[in-house]
C-alpha positions in Angstrom: -14.0 -4.5 82.0 -16.6 -6.8 81.4 -20.7 -5.0 81.7 -22.3 -6.0 85.3 -25.4 -8.7 84.1 -28.7 -8.1 85.9 -28.7 -10.6 88.6 -25.2 -11.5 88.4 -24.5 -10.6 92.3 -26.9 -12.7 93.6 -26.1 -15.9 91.5 -21.9 -15.0 92.6 -23.2 -15.2 96.0 -25.1 -18.6 96.2 -21.9 -20.5 94.7 -19.0 -18.4 96.4 -17.3 -20.0 98.6 -16.6 -19.5 102.4 -13.6 -17.9 101.9 -11.8 -14.5 102.1 -9.1 -13.4 99.1 -7.0 -10.2 100.3 -4.7 -8.6 98.6 -2.3 -5.5 99.3 -1.8 -3.0 96.7 -0.6 0.5 95.5 -0.9 1.7 92.4 -2.0 -1.6 90.4 -4.6 0.0 88.2 -3.2 -1.5 85.0 -3.4 -5.4 86.5 -5.6 -5.7 89.0 -8.7 -5.8 86.7 -7.0 -9.2 85.5 -6.3 -10.5 88.7 -10.1 -9.8 90.1 -11.7 -11.4 87.1 -9.9 -14.2 87.5 -11.3 -14.8 90.7 -14.7 -13.5 90.3 -17.3 -15.0 91.9 -15.2 -17.6 93.5 -15.0 -16.5 97.4 -17.7 -14.5 99.9 -15.6 -11.8 100.5 -12.5 -10.2 98.6 -10.4 -7.2 100.6 -8.3 -4.7 99.3 -5.9 -2.9 101.8 -4.5 -0.2 100.0 -1.0 1.6 100.8 -1.7 5.2 99.0 -3.1 4.5 95.4 -3.4 7.5 93.0 -4.3 5.4 89.9 -7.7 4.4 90.3 -6.5 1.1 92.0 -9.2 1.5 94.5 -12.4 2.3 92.4 -11.6 -1.1 90.4 -11.4 -2.9 93.4 -15.0 -1.4 94.4 -16.1 -1.7 91.1 -15.4 -5.8 92.1 -17.1 -5.8 94.8 -13.9 -5.4 97.4 -13.7 -4.2 100.5 -11.5 -1.3 100.3 -9.3 -0.3 103.5 -6.6 2.6 103.5 -4.0 1.5 105.4 -0.2 3.2 105.5 2.8 0.7 104.2 3.9 -1.4 107.1 6.4 -3.8 105.1 5.2 -7.1 103.2 4.5 -9.1 106.5 3.1 -6.5 108.7 1.1 -4.9 106.0 -0.1 -8.4 104.8 -0.8 -9.6 109.1 -3.0 -6.2 109.1 -5.5 -7.6 105.8 -6.0 -10.8 107.7 -7.5 -9.2 110.4 -9.8 -7.6 108.4 -10.9 -10.9 106.6 -14.4 -12.2 108.2 -14.0 -16.1 107.2 -11.7 -18.6 108.7 -10.0 -19.8 105.4 -8.0 -16.8 103.5 -6.6 -16.9 100.0 -3.8 -14.0 99.3 -2.9 -13.1 95.8 -0.9 -9.7 95.3 -2.4 -7.5 92.4 -0.1 -8.6 90.3 -0.8 -12.1 90.5 -3.7 -13.8 88.3 -4.8 -17.5 89.5 -5.6 -19.7 86.6 -8.9 -21.6 86.0 -7.1 -24.8 86.6 -6.4 -22.9 90.0 -10.0 -21.6 90.9 -11.3 -25.3 90.0 -9.2 -27.0 92.6 -10.1 -24.4 95.2 -13.8 -24.8 94.5 -13.2 -28.9 94.7 -11.4 -28.9 98.4 -14.4 -27.0 99.7 -17.3 -29.0 97.7 -17.4 -31.0 101.2 -16.8 -28.3 103.2 -13.7 -27.4 104.7 -10.5 -28.4 103.2 -9.0 -31.6 104.9 -5.9 -29.6 105.2 -4.8 -26.5 107.5 -2.8 -24.9 104.4 -1.8 -25.5 100.6 0.3 -24.1 98.3 0.4 -23.4 94.3 2.9 -22.6 92.4 3.7 -18.4 91.6 5.3 -18.2 87.8 6.8 -15.0 86.4 5.6 -13.8 83.1 7.9 -12.0 81.3 6.5 -8.4 80.2 4.5 -8.3 77.4 3.5 -12.2 77.8 0.5 -14.3 78.3 1.5 -17.1 80.2 5.0 -18.2 82.1 5.9 -20.8 79.5 7.2 -24.1 80.1 10.5 -23.4 82.0 9.4 -20.8 84.0 10.9 -20.5 87.6 8.3 -21.2 89.9 7.7 -20.7 93.9 5.3 -22.1 96.0 4.4 -20.5 98.9 1.5 -21.6 101.4 -1.5 -18.8 99.9 -4.6 -20.6 101.2 -4.8 -21.6 104.7 -6.6 -21.3 107.8 -6.5 -18.6 110.1 -6.6 -20.7 112.7 -3.3 -22.6 111.9 -1.2 -19.8 110.0 -0.6 -15.9 109.7 1.7 -14.4 108.2 5.3 -13.9 109.3 6.1 -10.1 111.3 9.0 -8.9 108.3 8.7 -6.3 107.1 10.8 -7.9 103.6 9.8 -11.6 103.7 6.2 -11.9 103.2 5.2 -16.0 104.2 3.0 -17.8 106.2 4.1 -19.2 109.5 2.1 -22.4 110.1 1.9 -23.5 113.6 3.5 -26.4 115.1 1.4 -29.4 113.8 -0.9 -28.2 111.0 -0.6 -29.9 107.8 -0.1 -28.4 104.5 0.0 -29.8 100.7 0.7 -28.5 97.1 -2.3 -27.5 94.6 -1.2 -28.1 90.7 -3.0 -24.6 89.5 -0.7 -22.3 89.1 -0.4 -18.5 88.9 0.6 -16.2 86.7 2.7 -13.7 88.2 3.2 -10.4 86.4 5.9 -8.9 87.9 6.8 -6.2 86.4 6.3 -4.2 82.8 9.6 -3.4 81.3 13.1 -3.5 82.3 12.9 0.2 83.9 10.0 -0.9 86.4 11.9 -4.0 86.6 15.1 -2.4 88.0 13.4 0.6 89.9 11.6 -2.2 92.3 14.8 -4.0 92.8 16.4 -0.5 93.9 13.3 0.5 96.2 13.3 -3.8 97.4 17.1 -3.5 98.3 16.9 -0.6 100.4 13.8 -2.1 102.5 16.6 -5.3 102.5 19.1 -2.9 103.7 16.9 -1.4 106.8 15.5 -4.7 107.9 19.3 -6.2 108.3 20.1 -2.8 109.8 17.2 -2.7 112.5 18.1 -6.9 113.1 21.8 -6.0 113.4 22.6 -8.2 110.9 26.7 -8.6 110.3 27.5 -8.9 106.1 31.1 -9.8 105.4 32.7 -7.8 103.2 34.0 -10.8 101.1 30.7 -11.0 99.8 30.9 -8.5 97.3 33.1 -10.0 95.5 31.5 -12.9 94.7 27.5 -11.9 95.0 27.2 -11.2 91.7 28.9 -13.9 89.6 27.0 -16.7 92.8 23.5 -14.9 91.9 24.1 -14.5 88.1 24.8 -18.4 88.0 21.8 -19.0 90.3 19.1 -17.3 88.6 20.7 -18.9 85.0 21.0 -22.4 86.2 19.3 -23.2 89.2 16.1 -21.3 88.0 16.5 -22.5 84.2 16.1 -18.6 82.9 18.8 -20.6 80.5 16.2 -21.6 78.4 13.8 -18.7 78.2 16.6 -16.8 75.9 16.5 -12.9 76.4 14.4 -12.2 78.7 16.0 -15.1 81.1 20.0 -13.3 80.6 18.4 -10.1 81.1 16.4 -11.9 84.6 19.5 -12.9 85.4 21.5 -10.5 85.3 18.8 -8.1 86.9 18.6 -10.9 90.0 22.4 -10.5 90.2 22.5 -7.0 90.3 19.9 -6.3 92.9 21.7 -9.1 95.1 24.8 -7.1 94.3 23.6 -4.0 95.7 21.6 -5.1 98.5 25.6 -6.2 99.6 27.0 -2.7 98.9 24.2 -0.7 100.0 24.8 -2.8 103.5 28.4 -2.3 103.7 28.0 1.7 102.9 25.5 1.8 105.5 27.9 0.4 107.8 31.0 2.1 107.0 29.9 5.8 106.1 29.1 7.9 109.1 26.7 10.5 107.0 24.5 7.8 106.8 21.7 6.5 108.6 22.5 3.3 110.9 
């Protein structure tokens, strides 16, 4: 982390946009300095909602000038909806604790506010995975482009514990930015498996809460179908060994969520 330059905070305040950047995090100390350095000076407010970090995440956020709020974990959508309510600006930008905005994206966001408020109500941009040990996603990296920069009067996060997406009101206008975000989703294969195992548990809970019925027939085709989706449609085939491993992990995660859901349905000794 770079040293604080005398007078830097004053200059940042003059240059900062009327924008709140909010993050939800738990134990992101290893990656958070990269994330916060990339957006330093962009917004006049940074809000971090922490759900029980023990690794210094909150101290790092405070060192970057963020407002830190401790809150019990309530699921992805509800946690981000809560974070929205802690922002003082109408325009917000959401990033996760492992997502680094590129300089190109930062420049685009600044350009949107150059003449006042952005012309549209919300904007998406590519979020591309970086393989462990890498510094950028590479040419063939798969990316998703959800709305992450938006006017709170026009959109809010959906109240879903497993799907974090912004729902825009009817008639709201959205556009796409070209600058991307580098997503350092996992540090190792073991880290990836642990995250996917936890996430599959959360998805099974969500399916049970919504009384969603799963066909037992899916257990037979979920893995191969998901592998082909990741390896071919998401272009992991071009990413060598990492692409193969990532595709297998994705397929295994999809398979396990079905297997766990069926186990929960069929076993009386498991919580319903």
